[in-house]
C-alpha positions as CSV (number, residue, x, y, z in Angstrom):
1,X,-16.4,-14.5,-16.8
2,X,-13.7,-15.1,-14.1
3,X,-14.9,-14.8,-10.6
4,X,-13.2,-15.0,-7.2
5,X,-14.0,-15.7,-3.9
6,X,-11.9,-14.4,-0.7
7,X,-10.2,-16.7,1.4
8,X,-8.1,-16.1,4.6
9,X,-4.7,-15.8,2.7
10,X,-5.8,-14.7,-0.8
11,X,-8.3,-15.6,-3.3
12,X,-9.8,-18.7,-5.0
13,X,-10.4,-18.2,-8.6
14,X,-13.8,-20.0,-8.9
15,X,-13.4,-21.0,-12.6
16,X,-10.6,-23.6,-11.9
17,X,-10.3,-23.5,-7.9
18,X,-6.9,-21.8,-8.2
19,X,-5.7,-20.8,-4.9
20,X,-4.2,-17.2,-5.5
21,X,-1.9,-16.0,-2.5
22,X,-1.8,-12.3,-1.4
23,X,1.7,-11.9,-3.1
24,X,2.6,-9.0,-5.4
25,X,5.1,-11.3,-7.1
26,X,2.3,-13.6,-8.1
27,X,0.9,-13.0,-11.7
28,X,-2.4,-14.4,-10.7
29,X,-2.8,-11.9,-7.8
30,X,-1.6,-9.1,-10.1
31,X,-4.4,-10.2,-12.8
32,X,-7.0,-10.3,-9.7
33,X,-5.9,-6.8,-8.5
34,X,-6.6,-5.4,-12.2
35,X,-10.0,-7.2,-12.1
36,X,-10.8,-5.4,-8.7
37,X,-9.9,-2.1,-10.5
38,X,-12.1,-3.0,-13.2
39,X,-15.0,-3.0,-10.9
40,X,-14.9,-7.0,-9.9
41,X,-16.4,-7.7,-6.6
42,X,-15.0,-11.2,-5.1
43,X,-17.5,-13.4,-3.2
44,X,-17.2,-12.6,0.5
45,X,-15.2,-14.9,2.8
46,X,-17.2,-18.0,4.1
47,X,-18.2,-17.0,7.8
48,X,-18.2,-20.9,8.9
49,X,-18.8,-24.5,7.8
50,X,-22.5,-24.3,8.0
51,X,-22.9,-21.8,5.3
52,X,-23.3,-22.4,1.5
53,X,-23.3,-19.8,-1.2
54,X,-26.6,-19.5,-2.9
55,X,-25.1,-17.2,-5.8
56,X,-25.6,-13.9,-4.1
57,X,-25.3,-14.4,-0.2
58,X,-23.9,-17.0,2.4
59,X,-27.0,-18.9,3.9
60,X,-26.9,-21.5,6.6
61,X,-27.2,-24.9,5.4
62,X,-29.8,-26.3,7.9
63,X,-28.2,-29.7,7.9
64,X,-24.9,-28.8,8.7
65,X,-26.1,-26.5,11.2
66,X,-27.9,-29.3,12.8
67,X,-24.9,-31.4,12.7
68,X,-22.6,-28.9,14.5
69,X,-25.3,-28.3,17.0
70,X,-25.5,-32.1,17.9
71,X,-21.8,-32.5,18.1
72,X,-21.6,-29.3,20.1
73,X,-23.8,-30.6,22.7
74,X,-21.5,-33.4,23.5
75,X,-18.2,-31.5,22.8
76,X,-16.3,-30.0,25.6
77,X,-15.1,-27.2,23.4
78,X,-18.6,-25.8,22.5
79,X,-20.0,-24.5,19.5
80,X,-17.2,-22.3,18.2
81,X,-14.5,-25.0,18.7
82,X,-16.7,-27.5,16.8
83,X,-17.5,-24.9,14.0
84,X,-13.6,-24.3,13.8
85,X,-12.9,-28.0,13.5
86,X,-15.5,-28.4,10.8
87,X,-14.2,-25.4,8.9
88,X,-10.8,-27.2,9.1
89,X,-11.8,-30.3,7.8
90,X,-13.5,-28.7,4.9
91,X,-10.4,-26.9,4.1
92,X,-8.3,-30.0,4.1
93,X,-10.9,-31.7,1.8
94,X,-10.7,-28.9,-0.4
95,X,-6.9,-28.8,-0.5
96,X,-6.9,-32.5,-1.3
97,X,-9.5,-31.7,-4.3
98,X,-12.1,-34.0,-2.5
99,X,-14.5,-31.0,-2.0
100,X,-15.8,-28.7,-4.5
101,X,-18.3,-25.8,-3.3
102,X,-18.4,-23.9,-6.6
């Protein structure tokens, strides 16, 4: 069964980690839209780098949260900025195929 996860600019098809942009000309986007019409519910957008999907909800990964907290204590930008930096690093690792969260 195909499932999808929301991203900032579209969705990810979880069975093959295909990034599908919000583009009406994209056939995969059209298939996703039909899936929604048929009652499909995508995984919500990941709220931050410190969260893991447990199959039904995003939960805090205590180790990642502790790392963010430790880094934030010494980071001039504070917690929000370090969390954004971790999010960006994770996005880059996913884009390179070096991280699989599925």
